[in-house]
Every structure is written in structure tokens, then in C-alpha cells.
ROKOLPA-337048 format. One line per field, with one value per atom (N, C-alpha, C, O): x, y, z. Coordinates in pm, whole numbers, padded with zeros to 5 digits. Atoms other than C-alpha are relative to their C-alpha. Layout:
east <- (X_...)
north <- (Y_...)
up <- (Z_...)
% end
This chain:
east <- (-00023_01331_-00109_-00083_00112_00986_00007_-00020_-00012_01045_00110_00096_-00111_01375_-00045_-00006_00051_01197_-00092_-00092_00091_00933_00079_00045_-00084_01203_00064_00066_-00061_01380_-00102_-00072_00106_01050_-00037_-00058_00030_00974_00108_00081_-00112_01319_-00005_00023_00010_01267_-00112_-00096_00113_00928_00035_-00004_-00042_01078_00094_00084_-00094_01358_-00074_-00044_00079_01108_-00078_-00088_00076_00899_00090_00052_-00094_01204_00043_00055_-00041_01312_-00111_-00084_00114_00964_-00012_-00039_00005_00969_00108_00085_-00112_01308_-00030_-00009_00034_01193_-00107_-00104_00106_00885_00058_00020_-00063_01096_00081_00079_-00078_01326_-00090_-00062_00094_01032_-00063_-00081_00055_00882_00101_00063_-00104_01215_00014_00026_-00010_01237_-00124_-00115_00123_00876_00011_-00030_-00018_00960_00097_00077_-00096_01259_-00068_-00041_00074_01027_-00093_-00109_00086_00788_00082_00037_-00090_01080_00037_00044_-00031_01173_-00116_-00096_00117_00819_-00011_-00038_00009_00820_00104_00071_-00109_01158_-00019_00005_00015_01083_-00116_-00104_00116_00739_00037_-00001_-00045_00895_00088_00075_-00088_01161_-00080_-00056_00081_00904_-00081_-00094_00078_00692_00087_00043_-00091_00994_00034_00035_-00031_01087_-00122_-00109_00124_00726_-00018_-00056_00011_00725_00094_00057_-00097_01039_-00047_-00040_00047_00897_-00120_-00129_00119_00567_00035_-00019_-00040_00733_00077_00083_-00076_00947_-00089_-00046_00087_00646_-00123_-00194_00121_00378_00025_00118_-00010_00330_-00099_-00201_00097_00163_-00129_-00127_00129_-00207_-00002_00044_00003_-00267_-00128_-00237_00114_-00495_-00019_00070_00032_-00661_00101_00144_-00096_-00425_00136_00208_-00128_-00124_-00004_00094_00013_-00256_00010_00075_-00007_-00306_00143_00185_-00140_00052_00081_00166_-00070_00177_-00028_00061_00038_-00016_00075_00125_-00071_00139_00148_00207_-00142_00487_00033_00142_-00031_00457_-00061_-00049_00060_00272_00103_00074_-00103_00598_00067_00148_-00060_00692_-00091_-00212_00077_00585_-00043_00034_00047_00370_-00138_-00221_00128_00078_-00098_-00061_00106_-00251_00028_-00004_-00029_-00135_00099_00081_-00100_00169_-00062_-00033_00064_-00041_-00091_-00095_00089_-00293_00081_00038_-00086_-00009_00044_00043_-00045_00119_-00111_-00088_00112_-00224_-00042_-00093_00046_-00291_00114_00098_-00119_00056_-00024_00021_00026_-00065_-00085_-00060_00088_-00340_00077_00055_-00084_-00089_00085_00101_-00081_00132_-00077_-00026_00082_-00152_-00031_-00028_00030_-00242_00120_00107_-00123_00119_00028_00072_-00022_00144_-00086_-00041_00089_-00154_00055_00048_-00058_00014_00122_00142_-00118_00337_-00042_00017_00050_00144_-00048_-00023_00050_-00023_00115_00108_-00114_00313_00070_00109_-00066_00466_-00089_-00039_00092_00154_00016_00007_-00024_00218_00129_00135_-00127_00577_-00021_00033_00031_00446_-00062_-00029_00071_00222_00095_00069_-00099_00528_00056_00083_-00053_00654_-00106_-00076_00108_00316_-00017_-00039_00012_00298_00114_00096_-00115_00647_-00021_00002_00026_00557_-00107_-00099_00108_00242_00047_-00018_-00054_00456_00035_00040_-00050_00567_-00107_-00079_00101_00237_-00036_-00075_00038_00175_00117_00098_-00118_00530_-00008_00017_00001_00488_-00109_-00112_00110_00178_00033_-00047_-00036_00369_00080_00135_-00072_00531_00151_00223_-00143_00874_00094_00185_-00091_01037_00014_00126_-00005_00949_-00045_-00127_00047_00913_00047_00143_-00040_00929_-00024_00035_00034_00782_00119_00128_-00116_01110_00089_00141_-00082_01301_-00065_00003_00072_01032_00019_00043_-00017_01056_00144_00168_-00141_01435_00032_00101_-00020_01437_-00060_00000_00068_01190_00080_00091_-00078_01403_00123_00157_-00119_01712_-00039_00028_00045_01519_-00036_-00003_00040_01374_00121_00123_-00123_01718_00069_00108_-00064_01866_-00083_-00027_00087_01564_00026_00035_-00026_01627_00137_00153_-00132_01995_-00003_00063_00013_01901_-00069_-00030_00068_01663_00100_00103_-00097_01940_00101_00133_-00098_02188_-00061_00004_00069_01932_-00015_00012_00020_01855_00132_00134_-00130_02225_00047_00114_-00048_02285_-00071_-00009_00079_02005_-00039_-00066_00036_01928_-00147_-00232_00138_01614_-00043_00027_00049_01408_-00148_-00229_00139_01088_-00055_-00050_00035_00946_-00101_-00087_00103_00639_00059_00030_-00061_00841_00098_00105_-00094_01108_-00075_-00033_00079_00844_-00056_-00055_00052_00689_00108_00082_-00111_01029_00035_00061_-00030_01095_-00103_-00068_00107_00759_00019_00001_-00019_00833_00123_00123_-00119_01178_-00036_00002_00040_01028_-00086_-00073_00084_00769_00084_00062_-00085_01034_00086_00109_-00087_01254_-00074_-00013_00081_00967_-00021_-00066_00022_00956_00090_00209_-00075_01064_00085_00194_-00072_01171_00120_00103_-00121_01533_00018_00055_-00016_01540_-00097_-00060_00100_01216_00033_00015_-00038_01336_00114_00113_-00115_01664_-00042_00006_00049_01482_-00074_-00052_00076_01242_00092_00076_-00091_01521_00090_00126_-00081_01728_-00077_-00021_00086_01438_-00011_00000_00014_01390_00132_00131_-00130_01765_00017_00067_-00010_01750_-00092_-00057_00094_01447_00054_00027_-00062_01640_00099_00101_-00097_01919_-00072_-00029_00077_01661_-00060_-00060_00059_01490_00107_00083_-00111_01826_00032_00056_-00024_01883_-00110_-00082_00113_01535_00009_-00016_-00012_01593_00111_00094_-00113_01931_-00032_00003_00035_01797_-00100_-00085_00101_01495_00063_00028_-00069_01719_00085_00083_-00086_01964_-00082_-00045_00084_01687_-00059_-00071_00057_01534_00107_00078_-00108_01870_00030_00043_-00030_01942_-00111_-00084_00111_01595_00005_-00027_-00017_01655_00108_00093_-00109_01980_-00040_00003_00053_01804_-00083_-00072_00084_01553_00086_00060_-00089_01831_00073_00088_-00068_02018_-00094_-00052_00098_01701_-00030_-00044_00025_01635_00114_00091_-00116_01989_-00003_00031_00011_01934_-00100_-00071_00103_01613_00050_00031_-00052_01780_00104_00105_-00104_02075_-00060_-00014_00065_01846_-00065_-00059_00062_01656_00108_00095_-00109_01978_00062_00091_-00069_02129_-00094_-00052_00102_01805_00028_00019_-00019_01884_00127_00134_-00128_02241_00011_00095_-00007_02174_-00079_-00189_00076_02077_-00091_-00073_00090_01801_00079_00046_-00081_02066_00076_00084_-00074_02272_-00094_-00060_00098_01962_-00043_-00047_00040_01848_00115_00094_-00117_02202_00018_00051_-00010_02207_-00104_-00076_00107_01874_00035_00017_-00034_01991_00111_00103_-00110_02315_-00048_-00008_00052_02127_-00085_-00073_00086_01870_00083_00049_-00089_02150_00065_00077_-00063_02321_-00099_-00066_00103_01996_-00029_-00047_00028_01934_00110_00084_-00113_02279_00004_00066_00003_02213_-00086_-00203_00072_02112_00021_00095_-00012_02077_00139_00175_-00136_02432_00101_00220_-00088_02572_00061_00000_-00065_02817_-00065_-00030_00077_02581_00088_00068_-00087_02855_00074_00082_-00074_03058_-00092_-00055_00096_02750_-00038_-00048_00036_02654_00112_00087_-00113_03003_00000_00028_00005_02968_-00109_-00088_00112_02632_00012_-00051_-00028_02752_00073_00049_-00072_02987_-00094_-00076_00100_02691_-00079_-00102_00074_02498_00084_00036_-00091_02800_00015_00016_-00016_02844_-00123_-00112_00125_02478_-00003_-00035_00009_02498_00108_00088_-00109_02831_-00004_00070_00011_02731_-00067_-00181_00059_02673_-00134_-00225_00124_02401_-00115_-00220_00106_02200_-00023_-00136_00014_02271_-00087_-00168_00082_02121_-00147_-00235_00137_01810_-00063_-00176_00051_01772_-00027_-00121_00016_01814_-00107_-00141_00105_01548_00051_-00027_-00056_01787_-00029_-00029_00035_01698_-00145_-00183_00143_01328_-00043_-00161)
north <- (-00002_-05267_00079_00161_-00070_-05145_00149_00233_-00141_-04825_00067_00183_-00053_-04777_00030_00132_-00019_-04814_00121_00196_-00114_-04561_00131_00228_-00120_-04309_00033_00148_-00021_-04361_00052_00137_-00041_-04324_00147_00223_-00139_-04000_00093_00201_-00081_-03870_00018_00125_-00005_-03956_00096_00173_-00087_-03780_00147_00234_-00138_-03469_00050_00164_-00036_-03470_00030_00127_-00020_-03507_00132_00205_-00124_-03223_00122_00220_-00111_-02998_00016_00128_-00003_-03093_00059_00139_-00052_-03021_00151_00225_-00144_-02682_00074_00182_-00061_-02605_00006_00109_00004_-02715_00101_00164_-00097_-02502_00141_00219_-00131_-02196_00020_00128_-00008_-02273_00020_00100_-00012_-02317_00139_00196_-00135_-01989_00102_00195_-00092_-01814_-00004_00100_00013_-01952_00060_00122_-00059_-01852_00152_00214_-00145_-01495_00045_00150_-00032_-01497_-00005_00078_00011_-01612_00119_00169_-00119_-01329_00123_00209_-00112_-01086_00000_00105_00011_-01216_00052_00125_-00046_-01156_00152_00215_-00146_-00799_00070_00164_-00064_-00709_-00020_00072_00030_-00878_00077_00131_-00075_-00720_00147_00209_-00139_-00380_00019_00119_-00008_-00449_-00007_00070_00017_-00564_00126_00167_-00122_-00255_00114_00195_-00103_-00031_-00025_00068_00033_-00214_00028_00084_-00023_-00203_00150_00190_-00144_00172_00053_00141_-00043_00216_-00035_00047_00044_00014_00083_00123_-00076_00198_00141_00191_-00137_00539_00005_00109_00002_00429_-00015_00014_00023_00345_00089_00095_-00083_00587_00138_00209_-00131_00890_00096_00053_-00096_01212_-00003_-00030_00002_01235_00102_00214_-00087_01383_00083_00027_-00089_01687_00046_00029_-00041_01831_00099_00088_-00099_02128_-00062_-00018_00069_01894_-00076_-00078_00073_01681_00096_00067_-00100_01992_00044_00062_-00041_02093_-00108_-00078_00110_01747_00001_-00016_-00005_01774_00111_00090_-00112_02115_-00033_00001_00031_01984_-00098_-00094_00104_01694_00029_-00052_-00035_01875_00001_-00035_-00011_01930_-00133_-00142_00131_01561_-00088_-00067_00098_01275_-00111_-00202_00094_01079_-00051_00025_00058_00843_00003_00038_-00007_00817_-00095_-00064_00098_00509_00057_00042_-00060_00691_00112_00125_-00110_00992_-00053_00003_00059_00773_-00053_-00041_00051_00611_00114_00099_-00113_00951_00052_00086_-00052_01062_-00091_-00046_00097_00745_-00057_-00158_00050_00704_-00010_-00104_-00001_00793_-00119_-00184_00112_00533_-00132_-00222_00119_00273_-00018_-00129_00007_00359_-00052_-00133_00045_00307_-00149_-00221_00142_-00030_-00087_-00192_00073_-00146_-00001_-00102_-00008_-00027_-00100_-00161_00098_-00243_-00142_-00222_00132_-00548_-00021_-00127_00008_-00471_-00022_-00105_00015_-00434_-00143_-00200_00137_-00771_-00099_-00192_00091_-00942_00008_-00093_-00015_-00797_-00052_-00098_00054_-00895_-00152_-00210_00145_-01256_-00033_-00132_00023_-01229_00014_-00064_-00019_-01097_-00124_-00165_00116_-01398_-00113_-00189_00102_-01623_00016_-00083_-00027_-01457_-00020_-00064_00028_-01473_-00151_-00198_00145_-01843_-00061_-00155_00050_-01897_00020_-00072_-00026_-01734_-00096_-00142_00089_-01947_-00141_-00212_00134_-02264_-00019_-00131_00008_-02181_00021_00009_-00036_-02094_-00115_-00091_00114_-02447_-00056_-00145_00057_-02509_-00003_-00108_00003_-02404_-00088_-00111_00081_-02624_-00148_-00227_00138_-02948_-00067_-00175_00070_-03027_00008_-00088_-00016_-02889_-00049_-00127_00030_-02924_-00150_-00200_00143_-03285_-00024_00050_00044_-03457_00086_00163_-00065_-03320_00151_00226_-00142_-02983_00089_00198_-00084_-02855_00018_00127_-00010_-02933_00090_00164_-00086_-02764_00146_00232_-00136_-02454_00047_00163_-00036_-02463_00035_00134_-00027_-02481_00135_00214_-00125_-02195_00119_00222_-00107_-01983_00033_00150_-00022_-02030_00067_00160_-00058_-01953_00147_00230_-00138_-01635_00089_00205_-00075_-01527_00035_00150_-00022_-01569_00097_00181_-00092_-01390_00144_00232_-00136_-01084_00050_00167_-00038_-01085_00034_00128_-00027_-01101_00134_00207_-00130_-00807_00113_00211_-00104_-00603_00021_00135_-00009_-00681_00062_00138_-00056_-00596_00152_00227_-00143_-00258_00077_00189_-00066_-00176_00013_00110_00004_-00264_00102_00161_-00083_-00058_00133_00138_-00132_00314_00008_-00057_-00025_00426_00135_00235_-00125_00689_00016_-00073_-00033_00853_00066_00188_-00046_00882_00113_00209_-00104_01088_00136_00235_-00126_01354_00051_00172_-00041_01355_00058_00160_-00047_01397_00140_00227_-00132_01690_00106_00218_-00096_01858_00033_00149_-00023_01812_00094_00185_-00086_01969_00145_00238_-00135_02265_00067_00188_-00055_02308_00052_00162_-00042_02319_00126_00214_-00119_02572_00123_00231_-00112_02789_00052_00172_-00040_02789_00083_00153_-00077_02940_00146_00230_-00136_03250_00101_00076_-00103_03565_00084_00129_-00078_03747_-00081_-00185_00075_03637_-00017_-00125_00009_03717_-00100_-00180_00093_03528_-00143_-00237_00134_03237_-00057_-00175_00044_03220_-00036_-00134_00026_03237_-00134_-00214_00125_02955_-00121_-00222_00112_02734_-00026_-00140_00015_02799_-00077_-00164_00071_02684_-00148_-00236_00138_02374_-00076_-00195_00063_02304_-00051_-00161_00043_02293_-00120_-00210_00111_02063_-00129_-00238_00117_01831_-00064_-00186_00053_01797_-00064_-00168_00056_01740_-00134_-00227_00126_01468_-00108_-00224_00096_01302_-00056_-00176_00044_01290_-00091_-00190_00083_01148_-00140_-00240_00129_00872_-00084_-00204_00073_00778_-00049_-00160_00037_00778_-00116_-00210_00106_00563_-00132_-00238_00120_00317_-00060_-00181_00049_00293_-00060_-00164_00052_00245_-00135_-00224_00128_-00034_-00110_-00222_00099_-00211_-00042_-00161_00030_-00185_-00084_-00174_00078_-00318_-00143_-00236_00136_-00616_-00076_-00195_00064_-00686_-00032_-00132_00030_-00663_-00127_-00213_00119_-00920_-00124_-00231_00111_-01139_-00048_-00169_00035_-01129_-00076_-00172_00070_-01233_-00137_-00233_00130_-01511_-00097_-00215_00084_-01642_-00049_-00164_00037_-01639_-00114_-00213_00103_-01843_-00133_-00237_00123_-02097_-00065_-00187_00054_-02134_-00054_-00155_00049_-02170_-00135_-00224_00129_-02450_-00107_-00219_00095_-02618_-00050_-00169_00035_-02612_-00011_-00006_-00004_-02635_-00101_-00066_00105_-02964_00018_-00024_-00012_-02871_00129_00139_-00128_-02515_-00006_-00061_-00019_-02443_00120_00198_-00115_-02193_00130_00230_-00120_-01944_00035_00151_-00023_-01990_00048_00136_-00038_-01965_00145_00221_-00138_-01643_00097_00209_-00083_-01509_00028_00140_-00018_-01565_00099_00185_-00092_-01386_00142_00237_-00132_-01096_00065_00184_-00054_-01055_00047_00152_-00036_-01053_00126_00214_-00117_-00802_00126_00234_-00114_-00575_00046_00166_-00034_-00592_00070_00168_-00058_-00516_00143_00233_-00134_-00218_00099_00218_-00087_-00081_00041_00141_-00035_-00083_00125_00126_-00126_00271_00053_-00005_-00060_00494_00058_00090_-00051_00616_-00110_-00084_00114_00268_00001_00050_00017_00197_-00119_-00234_00105_00002_-00093_-00214_00081_-00116_-00103_-00220_00092_-00269_-00108_-00225_00097_-00433_-00103_-00222_00093_-00583_-00099_-00217_00091_-00726_-00107_-00224_00096_-00889_-00104_-00223_00092_-01039_-00086_-00191_00087_-01168_-00125_-00235_00115_-01389_-00089_-00211_00078_-01496_-00087_-00205_00075_-01598_-00114_-00225_00104_-01786_-00113_-00231_00101_-01963_-00089_-00210_00077_-02070_-00101_-00218_00087_-02210_-00108_-00216_00097_-02385_-00094_-00192_00084_-02533_-00132_-00131_00129_-02908_-00027_-00083_00025_-02921_00079_00023_-00084_-02625_-00027_-00021_00029_-02710_-00123_-00129_00122_-03055_00030_-00027_-00037_-02898_00079_00053_-00084_-02638_-00082_-00055_00082_-02903_-00107_-00177_00099_-03122_-00139_-00234_00132_-03406_-00044_-00164_00031_-03381_00035_00150_-00021_-03416_-00039_-00028)
up <- (00144_05534_-00072_-00160_00060_05445_00029_-00057_-00038_05638_-00081_-00121_00079_05452_-00142_-00200_00136_05117_-00007_-00105_-00005_05221_00004_-00063_-00010_05317_-00135_-00177_00133_04983_-00101_-00185_00091_04800_00024_-00071_-00033_04984_-00051_-00104_00049_04901_-00151_-00203_00146_04535_-00043_-00138_00032_04531_00022_-00056_-00027_04689_-00109_-00154_00107_04431_-00130_-00199_00123_04146_00008_-00091_-00018_04289_-00018_-00082_00014_04316_-00146_-00197_00140_03965_-00087_-00177_00076_03830_00019_-00075_-00026_04000_-00074_-00128_00072_03852_-00150_-00215_00143_03506_-00034_-00140_00025_03539_-00008_-00095_00001_03621_-00129_-00188_00122_03328_-00122_-00210_00110_03095_-00006_-00113_-00008_03213_-00055_-00125_00044_03147_-00152_-00217_00146_02792_-00067_-00173_00053_02735_-00006_-00105_-00001_02835_-00109_-00171_00107_02597_-00136_-00222_00126_02316_-00019_-00130_00007_02398_-00036_-00112_00030_02387_-00148_-00212_00142_02042_-00083_-00180_00074_01922_00004_-00098_-00015_02058_-00087_-00160_00074_01906_-00151_-00229_00143_01573_-00061_-00171_00052_01530_-00017_-00116_00011_01599_-00123_-00194_00117_01334_-00129_-00222_00121_01078_-00029_-00144_00020_01135_-00052_-00134_00049_01082_-00148_-00228_00139_00760_-00088_-00197_00074_00645_-00027_-00136_00016_00705_-00106_-00184_00100_00495_-00141_-00232_00131_00207_-00045_-00161_00033_00222_-00045_-00143_00036_00213_-00131_-00196_00124_-00080_-00123_-00234_00116_-00299_-00002_-00102_-00008_-00183_-00060_-00021_00064_-00403_00064_00118_-00053_-00291_-00080_-00200_00067_-00373_-00114_-00098_00117_-00718_00000_-00005_00007_-00719_-00144_-00227_00136_-01030_-00055_-00170_00048_-01050_-00027_-00117_00022_-01023_-00132_-00206_00126_-01309_-00118_-00218_00106_-01520_-00025_-00140_00014_-01451_-00070_-00155_00066_-01551_-00149_-00232_00141_-01874_-00072_-00183_00062_-01946_-00021_-00123_00007_-01874_-00112_-00170_00100_-02117_-00137_-00229_00128_-02396_-00113_-00227_00104_-02577_-00030_-00122_00021_-02551_-00083_-00089_00077_-02776_00095_00125_-00101_-02532_-00038_-00089_00038_-02582_00117_00229_-00101_-02392_00116_00231_-00106_-02199_00101_00222_-00088_-02060_00083_00202_-00070_-01970_00111_00221_-00099_-01790_00119_00233_-00108_-01593_00092_00214_-00080_-01481_00090_00207_-00077_-01369_00112_00215_-00100_-01176_00085_00153_-00071_-01027_00150_00215_-00144_-00678_00040_00141_-00031_-00690_-00007_00074_00013_-00809_00124_00174_-00120_-00514_00118_00196_-00113_-00268_-00012_00088_00019_-00422_00031_00094_-00028_-00406_00150_00204_-00145_-00045_00074_00171_-00064_00048_-00014_00079_00022_-00106_00090_00148_-00087_00082_00145_00215_-00137_00408_00025_00132_-00014_00349_00016_00097_-00007_00292_00135_00192_-00129_00606_00114_00216_-00100_00801_00009_00117_00001_00695_00075_00148_-00071_00822_00151_00229_-00142_01155_00060_00171_-00051_01192_00037_00130_-00032_01189_00140_00208_-00134_01507_00107_00218_-00095_01676_00018_00130_-00008_01592_00081_00157_-00075_01729_00150_00229_-00142_02059_00052_00166_-00040_02068_00031_00108_-00027_02066_00147_00197_-00137_02420_00106_00226_-00099_02583_00093_00207_-00084_02714_00080_00163_-00065_02837_00152_00211_-00146_03202_00059_00180_-00051_03227_00009_00057_-00020_03210_-00109_-00086_00107_02877_00018_-00011_-00032_02975_-00110_-00083_00110_02634_-00028_-00040_00030_02567_-00144_-00197_00130_02230_-00115_-00103_00123_01877_00001_-00077_-00002_01969_00022_-00036_-00031_02107_-00122_-00145_00119_01786_-00104_-00175_00092_01581_00041_-00044_-00050_01801_-00020_-00054_00016_01787_-00145_-00172_00142_01407_-00038_-00112_00028_01392_00055_-00011_-00062_01629_-00084_-00101_00082_01410_-00132_-00177_00127_01091_00016_-00069_-00023_01240_00026_-00014_-00024_01358_-00131_-00152_00131_01010_-00084_-00156_00074_00862_00040_-00046_-00047_01078_-00045_-00079_00048_00985_-00149_-00193_00144_00616_-00025_-00116_00012_00659_00025_-00050_-00035_00824_-00113_-00148_00109_00546_-00124_-00195_00116_00278_00015_-00078_-00024_00436_-00012_-00062_00008_00461_-00145_-00181_00138_00096_-00090_-00178_00090_-00061_00065_00185_-00056_-00020_00037_-00024_-00041_00160_-00055_-00037_00058_-00019_00033_00009_-00026_00097_-00126_-00142_00135_-00253_-00001_-00076_-00004_-00166_00033_-00033_-00041_00013_-00106_-00131_00105_-00260_-00119_-00176_00113_-00530_00027_-00060_-00036_-00345_-00008_-00053_00006_-00315_-00145_-00178_00142_-00687_-00062_-00139_00053_-00768_00047_-00031_-00053_-00542_-00062_-00084_00066_-00698_-00139_-00177_00135_-01046_00003_-00083_-00013_-00930_00036_-00017_-00044_-00759_-00115_-00126_00111_-01070_-00105_-00186_00096_-01268_00045_-00033_-00053_-01046_-00072_-00092_00071_-01227_00095_00059_-00100_-00912_00050_00114_-00035_-00858_00150_00196_-00146_-00486_00061_00147_-00051_-00422_-00042_00035_00048_-00637_00083_00121_-00079_-00446_00142_00199_-00136_-00112_00006_00097_00003_-00206_-00016_00052_00024_-00338_00121_00149_-00121_-00025_00108_00175_-00097_00196_-00038_00046_00047_-00019_00019_00051_-00019_-00002_00142_00164_-00140_00377_00026_00101_-00017_00357_-00062_-00013_00064_00123_00096_00112_-00097_00380_00119_00170_-00111_00652_-00039_00042_00047_00445_-00009_00026_00007_00381_00138_00154_-00137_00757_00051_00120_-00042_00817_-00061_00007_00069_00560_00062_00086_-00059_00707_00140_00178_-00136_01061_00001_00079_00006_00971_-00043_00010_00046_00788_00111_00133_-00108_01078_00113_00167_-00108_01335_-00037_00047_00045_01126_00005_00047_-00003_01091_00144_00173_-00140_01464_00063_00143_-00056_01547_-00052_00023_00054_01317_00078_00107_-00074_01502_00143_00199_-00133_01838_-00003_00084_00013_01718_-00027_00027_00031_01577_00125_00147_-00125_01909_00092_00157_-00085_02092_-00056_00019_00062_01841_00026_00052_-00029_01888_00143_00172_-00141_02262_00018_00085_-00016_02236_-00054_00009_00059_02006_00091_00108_-00090_02245_00129_00182_-00122_02547_-00023_00063_00030_02378_-00017_00033_00025_02266_00130_00145_-00124_02614_00119_00235_-00105_02809_00113_00231_-00102_02987_00081_00197_-00070_03078_00081_00170_-00070_03200_00131_00137_-00124_03559_-00017_-00111_00010_03620_00014_-00049_-00018_03736_-00128_-00166_00124_03419_-00111_-00190_00102_03202_00016_-00081_-00027_03368_-00026_-00071_00026_03344_-00148_-00187_00145_02967_-00049_-00133_00039_02932_00042_-00035_-00051_03148_-00084_-00116_00080_02948_-00138_-00188_00132_02618_00008_-00077_-00015_02742_00025_-00024_-00025_02867_-00130_-00156_00128_02528_-00093_-00158_00085_02345_00044_-00038_-00053_02574_-00037_-00051_00030_02491_-00148_-00183_00142_02115_-00018_00021_00017_02023_-00141_-00220_00133_01719_-00024_-00138_00015_01787_-00029_-00044_00019_01731_-00141_-00236_00129_01449_-00070_-00044_00066_01223_-00082_-00082_00085_00986_00083_00044_-00086_01270_00057_00064_-00053_01420_-00104_-00074_00107_01086_-00027_-00053_00018_01047_00107_00080_-00111_01387_-00025_-00004_00017_01299_-00125_-00134_00115_00963_00047_-00003_-00056_01162_00079_00084_-00072_01377_-00098_-00073_00102_01065_-00055_-00073_00052_00932_00101_00065_-00106_01267_00008_00028_-00005_01266_-00115_-00095_00118_00913_00000_-00056_-00002_00978_00120_00125_-00118_01314_-00038_-00085_00040_01254_00066_00004_-00074_01521_-00059_-00091_00055_01392_-00148_-00196_00141_01029_-00022_-00115_00010_01085_00027_-00037_-00032_01238_-00115_-00156_00109_00961_-00127_-00201_00120_00691_00016_-00080_-00024_00853_00031_00038_-00031_00934_00142_00172_-00138_01303_00020_-00001_-00017_01380_00141_00175)
% end
């Protein structure tokens, strides 16, 4: 009888050891998915930050440019305050850019903190206690945040203000040329540069949107892995990660952004309408 109990105990210990090993592998896999979310999200935030910065940054004002501005507005009824604003517009742009950079840096920190939640998982916690629900809520929030960023970028035009301002200045200068052939040549060159800038703006906007969707897809994956952690085998868990990574790799600058956004709008709606995730987001599940 005693020998039988010892055998059963050994069998139980072996099972626990195997289970612990499996859990460790699963935890490691989820940790890697969280790291992937951080990488994709930080890349998206940097692209968005770049778009915002280029939309508010003015070209540096040189003395000759200020003199020209003064000449242009001499015939207008303008007060000293307005004139001072025009002269210091570039400095204002730089100050605003610094504030924008600071705000996006704060958003980045949220993704670094999220990744940090998983660093201790393979050491023994294995998704126990309230920590997992906190991480799950954070994963859903970050996913929705990336979807909101993508929708915002699609809705509003992207403009590289500094480059546009420089082109406007060059157009005005070219129009003053007395030589018609030279004026036409200069304006033709600027016209081509305008089309090129339009393409650059559209490309930068599309790349930022696609990167947001890559991050959103990764965030959705992490949330689903946490939700189904106990029911998924290590093979199923790795399969989900592999499928998501393959999909992310397939998203390119040639993708139909409008169609992708429509798909992800349904993802956002599904998240908000899901009773399980809705309860977590609303704080009803702790």
C-alpha cells in the first residue's frame, strides 16, 4: 500500500513538473507576443509623431526672409503684434514640436510598461492572480488606442507644413521674375516638386496607418492569448502567434488601407460589444 502511494506520488510530481514546463513555455510565448506589441506600437507612435511634427514645424526664418515678409505686408493694415507673430512663427513651431514629442513619449511609456508586466512570468508566476487581468485590460486598451490612431490619420489630411511653406515662398519668388521663359521653367520645376511632396505625404500617412494596424493586430493577439491562456495548448498558442506574425508581415505599403480600416472597425466594435472584454474594460472584472 505504501509502495502504491509512493508510485502515485511520483506520478503526480512528474505530471506537475511537465505541467510547469508547459506553462513556462506558454508564458514565454505570451511574453514574446507582448514584446512584439511593444515593437510594433513604438514604431507606429514614432511614425505618427513624425507626421505631427512635420505638420507644425516651419522652416527656419532667416533675416532676408523676414525682410521679404515685411515688404509683402507693408501695403496691409497690420499691427506690431501680428508682425511679431510672423517673424517668430518658426520658433513657435519648434516649441510646439517639443510639446508634441513629449506627449508621444508619454504614450510610448505605456507600451514599455505593458511589456514590463510580462518580464517575471517565466520565473514562476504563470498568469496567476490579479496581474493577468490588469495586463489583459491594458492589452485591450492599447489595441483600441492603435485603432483610434489609424482612424484619425485616415480622416484628416497630412501636410508637411515646412516643405509646403518653402514651396509657396519659391512660387512667389518665381512669379516675380521678368523673364517669361525663366519664370515658366522655375514654376515647372516647382510644379513637379509639388506632385512629389503630395506623394510623400500620402505615402507617410499610409505607412503610419498600416503600422497602427500592425500594432492593433498584435495587441488583439496578446489579449486573446491571455483570455484563452488556460484552455490553449502550447501548440495552439504558438500557432496563433505564427498566424498573426504572418499576417503582419503581409501588410505592406501596397495594401488597400480603406479596406483594412473597414475590417479593423469591426474588430473594434467586436471588442467593445464582447461581454467578457467589456466587463474588463469597464473595471467590473478585477
